[in-house]
N, C-alpha and C positions, 0 to 999 in steps of 0.2 A: 268837801266830800260829805257823803252820808254813810251811816254806819248800818250793820248788818240788822239792827233795831231801831228805826228810824223814829218810831212813834213813842210819844211822850205821855206817861200814864195821866190820867184828868180823873178828878172825883167823879165816879159813876157808879150806877147801883152795881150789885155784885152780879156777875155772869152765871147762868147756871144752864149746863148742859142736860137738862132733863129730856124724858123720852116726849115731852110736849115742845120741844123746841122753843122754850121761852126764854126771851133776852133777858126780862126783869123777872125777879122771884118776888118781889114786894109790891110792885106795881102792876096793874092788869093791864095788858095788852089792847090796843084799839084797832089794829089792823093786821090781818092775815097775809102774809107774801107766801104766793104758793111757785115753787120752782122745780118744774119737771114732775109732778106730784106730790113733792115733799112741802110741808107747810112751816112756816115761821110766825108765831105770834109776836109781834113788835109793835113798835109806837110810830105814829105818823110823825110828830114833830123832829125827831133826829133824823129821818129817812129824809124828809122834804128839804130839809136844812142842807145836806149835801147832793142830793141825787135830783138832776133836773128831770130825768125821766119821769120819777116818781111824783114830783111837784106837778108836772103836767098832767098825769093820769089822775092825780086827786081833784086839780081844779078844775078839769073839765068835767066832773061828774057833778051833776047838780045836787045830788042827794048828799047832804052833809053827813050822813050816816054811815060813808061807804067803809066797809069793813074787811074787803077782800080784794086784793089784786093777785093778778095769775101772769107770769112771764113765760114764755116758751122760747127755747133755744138761747139761753142765757150762756155765754161763753164760760166754760169752767163747770157748769151746772151748780147744785148747792152747795158743794164745798167753797167755791169763789164767792158766791152771793154770802155766805156765812163770814168770811174774812170782812167783805164789804161792810157787812151791816156792823160788824165789831169796830170796824173804822168810823162808822156814823155814829157808834155811840162813845167814841174816843178811848177806846179798849186799846190796851198793849198788846201787840202781838210781832212777829218777826217776819221781816220779807227776806226771803231767798231766793235762790236760783230756782226752786223747787214750785213756788207759788206766784213769783213776779210777772210771769206771762199772764196767769190766770186773772191775777188781779188788775192788770193793765186792760185787759180785754173787758171784763166785768166793769171796770171803772168807765171805760168809753160805752159799752152798752148802757149802762146808768146814768150817762152824761154827768158824770161828777167832775167837771172842771173848775176853774178859778171864778167862774161867774156867779158861783153860787156859795162859795168859801173860800178863802186863801189856803194855800199848801192842800189842795184837795187830792183825793186818791190819785189821779192822773198825774199830777205834778211829782207826787212822792215815788211812785212807780218808776217815772220817766228819769228822776233823779237817780233812783238806784240802777237803772239800766246803763246810763252814760257813765257815772262815775265807779261803778263796780263792777258791772256785766263785761262791758266792752274792754276793759281794761285787762282782760284774762281771755286766753284762748279757751281754757278749759269749762270756764264758766259760760261762756258764748255758746259752746255747742252744747251744753246743758239746757240753757234757756231756748236755742233753737229746737232742740229735739222736743221739749214740752209744748213748743208751737203746732206741731202734727195735728193735735186733737182740738184745735183752737180755729181752725179755718173755717170761714175767710175772715173772720174779724182780726185775727192776728196779721194778716197781710193787710187789712185797711188801716190799722194803726201804725204799721212799720217797724213791728218787732223783727221778723225774719230778715229784712234787708238791713236792719243794723247790726244783728247777729253776724250776718254772712260776711259784711265788710270787716266786721272786728275779727273774725277768724282769719280772713285774708292777710289783713294788716299784722296781727300778731305773728301768723306763721312767716312773714316776709322777715320781720324781725327776728324771729328765732333763727332763721336761714343766715341773716347777714352775722347774727350775734356767734353762730357756730362757725362761720367763716373765718372772723377774727381768733377765735379761740384755736382754731387749726393753724392758723399762722404763728400763734403764740407758742403752741404744744405741737411742734412738728413730729415728735417721738409718740405722741399718743396713740394707742393700740387703735384699731380699725372698728372693733366692736364697740368700742366707747364713743367714736365719732358718730358712728350710725345709730346710736341710741339716741342722740340727741335730736335726730330728725323722726324718728320712729314713734316716741310718744303720742305725739299729735295724729300722727297716720292711724294709730289704733283708736284713738278718741273720736275720728270722723266716721268711723264704721257704724256707730249708734243711730247715725242719721238715717231717715227714709231717703229714697231714692231722688226724690225731687229737691229736697233740701242739700242734699249732698252735691247734686248737679249744679246747683246755683253756687254753693261753695267753691267747687272746683273751677267754675268759670271765673270766679271772682279772684280767687288766687293765680291763675294765668294772668289776669290785668295787673296784678300787682308785683308780678315779675318771680313768684316762685319758680326754683328750678324743674325743670321737666322730669328729672330723674325723682323728684320727693313727687310729683303728683303722678308719675306712674307707680311708683310704690305704694300709693294711696289706692289707686284704683285696682292693683292686684291684690291688695289687703281687702278691701270692700268685697272684689269677687269672691274670694275665698271665704268671707264669711256670711255673705247673704245670698251665693248661689249653691243651696244645698238641697238635698232631697231628689236630685233629678236620678232615677231609677234607672236600673239596667234593664228594665221590661219595656223602656223606650227604644231599644234598637230593634231593628226590624227583623223580623221572623216569618217564614211563609205562612203560617197558621195563625199569626195573632192579627186581630183585627184592629183598625185606628180607633182609639177612642177619644172623646173632646176633651181639650186641656180644662183642667181645674183651676181654682183660683190661685194656687201656688204656682203651678207653671205660669199662668198669666202673669204675675208679678215678676218672677225670673224674667220671662222674656223682656220685660219692660226693664230691668236692671241690666241685661245683656245690651240691650239695643242704646241704652243712656252711656253705659260705660264705654262702646265702642266709640260713640259720638264725641266722647270727653278725650280720647288718645291725641296726644300730641301730634300735631302735623309732620309728615315727611318733610325734612328741609330741601333735599334735592334725591334723585335716583342714584346718583353719584356717590353719595355719604349714605347710602341705605344700609352698608354693613355696620355703620355706628350708630345706629340707631338707638333709642333710651328705652324701646319697647321691646322686651325679650320675646324671642320667637316661640319659646314654650308658652307663654301667655297667649300670644296669637292664636297657635293652635288650639290650645284649650278654648277660649273665646269662641272659635269658629265651631267647634264640636258643640258648645252649649248652644250656639244660635242655630246649629242645624237640628239638635236635638229638641229646641223649643220652637221652632219653626219662627225664628226671628225676620222682620222686614228683609225684602232684597237688598235694599241700601246697605243695612249692617252687615249683611254676608259677602256682599260683592266689595265692601271697605276692606274687611279681614283679608278676603281673597287677594286684592290689590297689594296691601301690604307684605301678604308672605310671598306673592310673586314677584316682588321686589328685591327679594333675600333669598331666592329659592336655591341658589348655589350653597346655602349655607344650612339647609335641613338635612334631615336623614330620612330614610326610607319607612322608619316605624311613624314619623311625623305624617306621613301621606297616606298611611293605612286608615282612613277614616270610615268608621262603619257607617252603612247605610241605615236611615231611620224609616225609609217608606217601602212599601212592597211594591218591588219591580225586579229586574233581571240583573242584580248584582249584591253581593254581600259587603262590598266597599262603594264609597261614593266617587265614583270615577269622574262623573261629571263636574265636582267641585275641584279635584286635581286637573283636570282638562282646563278649565277656566284658569286655575292658578298660572298653569303653564304659558296660557295666552297672554297672561299679564307680564309674565317674565320676558316674554319675547318682544312684547312691546316697549319694555324698558330697555331690552339691547338694541332695538331699533330708534328709540329717542337718544341713546348715548352714540351711536354711529352718527345720527344726524347732528348733534353737538359738536363732534369730532371732524365736522365738514372742513376738509383742507386739499389741497392739491397733491399731497405727498402721500405715500404708502403708509398704512398702520405699522407702528413697530411690531417686531415678531414678539409672540406672548403677550399681548395688550390685556387689560383685564377683562374687557368684554369677551375676547375669545377664550380665556381661561375659565371665566364663570360658566360660559355655554357648554364648554366641554365637561366641567363638573355635573352639570345639569343633564346632560346626555348620559352619564354615567348612573345618575340618582334613577333617572327615569327608568333605565333598563333594567335596574335591581326593582322597582317598583311593579314594573309590567312583570317581572317573572315572579312576584309575591300574587300579584291579581290572576295570574294566568291559570292558577290552581282553582279559583272560584267556578264551580261548575255551573252557577246562575249568570255568568258573565256572558253579556251578548256580544255577538262578534263583532257588530258594527261599532260598539263602543271600544272594543279591543284595539281594531283598525283605526279607530281615530285617533287614539294615543300613539299608535305606531307612526303615523303619518306626519303627525303635527310638528315634529322636530325637524329642522334642516339636515341636508345632508352633511354639513360640517360639523354639527354637534358630535358627530363619533368618528374617532379616528378608525377604530376596527368595529365591526358589526358582530362581535363573537356574544355581547350581552343581549343584543336584539335577537340573534339566532336561538339564544337559549331560551328567551321568553316565548318566542315562537313554538321552539320545541315544545316547552311544557304546556303551552295552551293545547297543542295538537294531542299531546298526550292525555290531557285531563278531558278533552271534549272529542272522543273516538268516533261520534257520530257525523263529524262533518262530512261534507261531500266533497269529491275530488276538486270542482271548481272553487269550493271556500278555502280548501287548502292552498290552491294556486294563489289566490286573492293574498292570502297571509305571506306567502313566500316571496310574493313579488317586492316586499319591503326589504329584503335582504340583499344586500349587494356582494355577490360573491366575491369581488375582486377585493373587498375589504375584510374577507375572513381569515383568520390565522390559519397557521398550519395545523394547529390542534383542532380547530372546529371544522376544517376542511376534511381532515380525517375522518370526524365523528360524522359529518354531514353525508360523507360518501358511502357510509354503511347505514344510515338512519332509514329505516322501511317506512316510517311516517311521513316523511317528505315525499312530494310529488315526484315522477321521474324526470319532469323537465328540469326540476331544481337540483336534482342529483347529477344530470348532464351537465349543467352549468357548471356547477362545483368541479366537476372533474375535468372540463375544458380549462377553465383559468387555473386549475391547480398543473395541470400539463403546460400550460402557458408561462406560468410562474417558473416552474422547472426549467423550461427551456431558456428563459431569459437568464436564470441563475447560472447554467451552464455555460452559456455564452457570453457571460461579463457585463451583460445588461443589466439595469435596475430598474424599479417601479413595477407597474403593472402592465406594461407593455403599450400603452397608449397616452402618455403624457403628454406629447407633444400635440395629441389631437384635442386635447381638454385645456390646454394653457395656449392662448393667444399671443401675440407679439409683445403685448403690453404697450403699444404705442396708442395714445387716445386718437380717436376718430374725429376730425372735423365735423362732422353731420352730426355728432351728438353732443348735448348741452354739456356743460362742465359738471354738474350733479350726477349726471348718468354715467359721464368718464370716471368720475370719482368712485361712484359704485361699482363699476367694472373693474376698476383697478382693485378695489377692496376684495371683490369676488375671486379674481384671480390671485389674488396674495393669499387669501385664505386656502385655496385650492394648492398654491405651492406650499403652505405650511402643513397641509394634510400629507402632501406626498412626502415631505421629510419625515413627518410623524409615523406614516406608513413604513418607509425606508428602514426608520428605527426599530420597528417592529420586525421586519424582515431579516435585519442584519442581527437583531438578538436570537432569532430562530437558527442562522446560519452557524451562529456561534455555538449553540447547544448542539447542533448535527456535529459542528466539528470536535467538540468534546467528546460525543459518542465515538467518533471514529478515533481519537487518541484513546479511549478506554480500550477500542477493539483491537487497536494495534498493541497494547501491552498485553491483553489476554491472549492474543494470537501470537506473542515474540517466540514462542518455542517452535513455532512452525512458519519461520519467514519466507521458504521458498513458495509456499502455497499463498501466502498473502501477498508477496510481490507479483506472483502470476495473476491474482485477481486486481492489482492494482494496474497492471499492464493491460489486461482487458478491458477494464473501466476506462483507462485513457484512450485505449483504442476506439472505443465505443464514442468516446466524445469528440473526437476528430472527425467520424464519420458524421455525427448528428450535426455538427457545426458546419457541414456543407463542404467536405473535402472533394478535390477533383475527381475525375475518373481515374487517375493513377491509384486512387486508394483502392477504388474498385478491383482494379488489375491485382493489386497487390492482396488482398483477401483472396481473390479466387486462386492466385498462384500458391499460396499458403495452405488453400485446402489440398492441392494437388500434391505439394511437395512430398507428403507422407512421414517418412523417418526424418527429413530435413526440416520438418516444421520447427524444431527447437532454434534452428540457427536463424530462421525466419523471423521468429518472436523476437529474438535478442536483437535483430536489426531493426526490427520496427521500433523495439522499444528506443533502441538509440536515437532513431530520427526524430520520434517523437519528444 
């Protein structure tokens, strides 16, 4: 092991830090070394005895009276050369984490190897790196950070690789130690447990993005946990991605400006951090991903603001799309940064939704069996959640006066029919868009309304649509027709929309179809059956509400029971006629009209027959 001050003093002339930059104060120098414009008046003998480069330069010159040498691009500049000169003169100084990288690069540049003197500067600095720096994660980070201004010489001598591997190995050891300590102290607080991993996460944030990327890749190879890597990525993003102003949000009157150096550097940071995200294990385990959705959306917004490359944005959209059922509407309201026809980035949400539907399709293919999918499967529950989220999103963006009709319609039609049990949310979004865009033509209104299935509207939505002047006449007529059909089915005792048998086949696989096509057909029919059940539950809920209102009416009119019973009698009579009673019913009706004073007896008899 070497100490922090490995050099032993030797009897040398006194060092002088005068303005003339002389090394000896009592012996005149015979050579001047110029480093980046700064001069050092020194002596040839101690320099050529340690530095191979200076020895070759002096020997190559025929003039024995050479008095000046000039070096360009010496790593570390004048400070590093001054330390190297001290070493040549045998003076005592301290090697530490702040100067070891500069000394190692300067020694390599000056060729201070063992060929010219034992325990030369290269050997001393390498010993310090191996025995002091690489044993500590914190010191490795400090040395690695100091290498940022020493490229490419630092890479040539291998300092970054040595530090990166040391950081990864020490982080893995810290993780293993923390794991054992948690086993020993099960009652330890969560804050104390996390603090053992947080300290090195904060240390890594001082690195530039290139060294940080190399460090995270090395950590992945050494088995550092994904949660720790994600925590480091999040902390690095918070400390590095600053200065993204609100003026980057699109406004119709703002002209596009060319990106500055800060934005360019931030774009590189975003693209690199996204490439370092741990891979998703599988689509089925997306809900247990180690990457928080809030971080993904934050990175996506920054990638859009900074105009990151296409691969970066598509990767973020894919990851979000695979967990779309867990997002909120506010997450999807991404401001647009380009001058266009929308205040919100609808195209990005559309691509996210496409990724989600691809995930559902992949899950269905993985579940390829010859039996029906169980009721309430995860994929079906996910797509119903997403349908509700997208309906709310549509209602929010419908208020945007700049939203293009084609983009709005593209969002309406992308979800399949089985993504919605009822179309109330879809109807609400279309109605808001019609109200916010009064200049739409009649034909455009018809195109919008064709996406609404009137059979899937609730009673409340039907009542609103029947009185909505913004809807086309054809839409209103369809709503009234299906509402009348629903009422007829309710009074006649049937259920559903009146056409369940037309949409659902016998369920027997066809011999002419392939097994996969048969399976797809069975899944589709099963999905339609589940939608029928869901809609029947909605209808049942509405009927229960109507029954409650009727009970309240009976209580309110209990003081006038005769009138109430009379109205009930008339209602039951109309039900019998509407349900297709025979001609006798018609005769009784006409006879009742001609009885005059005997009408009361007829009503009593009719009531008893019913």
